NULUMVEX-993066 format. One record per residue: residue in one letter; x, y, z of N, C-alpha, C in turn. Coordinates in steps of 0.1 Angstrom, whole numbers, plus 5000, padded with zeros to 4 digits. Layout:
N
AXYZXYZXYZ...
This chain:
157
M500949885000500050005000500950125000R500650224991501450344990501250425004A502250515006502150595019500850675019E500450725008499150805008497950715012G497950595007496950495010496950455024A498150435030498350395044497850515053E498150635049497650755057496150755057Q495550735045494050735044493450625053A494050505052493550395060493650425075A494750485079494850525093493850625097R493550725089492550825092491150765093W490850675083489550615083489350515095Q490450455099490350365111490050455123A490750565125490550655136489050705136D488550735124487250785122486250675125L486550555122485650445125485550425140D486750435147486750425162485850535168R486050655163485250775168483750755165A483450705153481950685150481350575159A482050475161481550365170481250415184E482250495189482050545203480950645203E480750735193479650825193478350755193V478150665184476950595182476550515195F477550445200477250355212476950445224S477650555226477350635238475950705236T475650745224474350815222473150715222M473250615214472150525211471950415221V473050355226473050235234473250275249G473850395251474150435265475250365271A476250325262477350245267478650295260S479750305267480950345261481550225254C482250245243482950135236484350175232G485250085230486550115225487249995219P488250015210488849905203489549815213V489649685209490349585216491149505206D492149435211492949345202492149225198G492249175186491649055181490149075178A489748995169488348995165487648875172P486348895175485648785181485448665171G485548545177485348435168483848415165A483548335155482148315151481548225162G480548275169479848195179478748115173P478048035181476947955176475748045171E475548155177474448245173475048385170T475248415158475848535153474848615144I475048745145474248835136475148935130S474948965117475749065110474749165103A475149285102474449385094475449435084V475049455072475849505061475249625055V476049735054475549855048476549875036G475949895024476749915012477050065011L478250085005478750225002478850234987A478350344982478450374967478750514965G479350544953479650684949481150704950A481550794959483050824960483750694965L483050604972483550474976482650364971S483250254969482450134966482850024975G481949974983482249874993481149855003S481549825016480649795026481249815040L480349835049480649835063479849715069V480449625077479849515083479949525098L478849505105478849495120478549345123R479449275130479249135133479349125148L478449045154478449035169477648905173S477748875185476948755190475548805192W474648705193473248735195473048805209R473848765219473748825232474148975232A475249005225475649145223474549225216A473949165206472849225198471649255207E471349165216470249185226470649305235R471849305239472249415248472149555241I472449555229472349685221470849725220A470049625217468549655216468049695230E468449635241468049675254468449815257G469649845253470149985256469350085248M468950055236468250145227466750155231T466150055236464750055238464350065253G465350035262465050045276464349925282G464149825274463449705279463849575272P463349465276463649335269463149335255P464049305245463649315231463249175226D462349175216462049055209462949045197P463048925191463948905180463949005168A462749055165462649155154463249285159M463049325171463749445177465249435176V465749315180467149295180467749315166R467049255156467549275142467449415138D466349485141466249625137467349715144A467649685157468649765164470049745158V470349615154471649595148471749665135G470749655127470749725114470849875116E470149925125470150075127471550115133V472150045142473450085147474550075136C474449975127475449965116475250085107N473950115104473750235095474150365101M473950375114474350505121475950515122V476650405124478050405124478550445111A478050385100478450415086478250565084G477050615087476750755085477650845093A477950815106478850895114480250895108W480650775104482050755099482250845086K481250835077481450915064481351065067S480651105077480551245080481851315084F482851235088484151295092485051325080D484651285068485451315056484551395047P484951525044484051605036483851555022R484751475017484551415003483451305004L483251245015482251135016480951185021T480851305028479651345034478551355023S478751415012477751415002478051324990G479251274989479751194978479651044979C479151004991479050854994477650824999L476950734992475650694996475650565004L474650545012474550425020473350345016S473450215016472350135013471550105026T470350055025469550005036470349885042P470449865055471149755061470549615057T471349525054470949385052471449305064L470549215069470949135081471148995078V472048935084472348785083472448735097A471648635100471748575114471648425113G472248365122472248215122473348155130E473548035127474647955134475747925124R476947965127478147925120478047955105Y477748075102477748125088479048205086E479448215073480548305069480048405060L480548535061480148635052481348665043F481148665030482248685020481848815013S482848895011482749025003483849024993Q483549084982484549104971485749174977R486849134974488049194980488249334975A488449424984488649564981490049604985P490649704978492049744982492149784996L491149845002491249885016490349805024H490949745035490149655044490649685058I489649735066489949765080488949685088E489549605097488749525106489149555121R488149595129488349635142487449575152A487949525163487049465174486949575184Y485749575191485449675201484749605213R484949665224484249615236483249715242F482049675245481149765253480649675264E480649725276480349645287481149515287E480549395287481249275286481149215272Q480649285263480349235250481449275240I481649195229482649235219481849235205F482149325197481649325183482749365174C482549345161483549375151482949455140L483649555136483349635124484349615113T483949585101484849565090484449665078L485349745074485249835063486049785052S485349755041486049715028485649805017C486549865010486149965000487249994990A486850054979487750114969487250254967S488250344967487850484965488050534951S487150634947487350684933488050814933F488650854945489350984945490850954949
């Protein structure tokens, strides 16, 4: 990766960390921060995928255990969630992190569109995405839960 690309990746990674913290503190009522290593695929996993188009082509993926997803929904709604609420909460958090992340770069604010979140849930599934030149994977902890954000994209600038 060229030095310019490495600098861009470092900025976007810092912006991803900032976006995750802002969304979790505001919407979930919990602080979160990066941790080493990504969580392994558990027996009950859920992922939300938000597509990026325009100045960037790619996706942002939020992957977490069902228990972590329930905790997010509880934090957002203030009560015990049903499975539909859990899925909605995970999709909404992924969408909000993607929106907050792109708002930190003026070229992306109006030049990058987001898709509606797509959810995948189940036991022992794998998500595959077309390889993109830029791939950032970060694990985060909130309370006792771990989640992973993966940004994969190619830029047109």
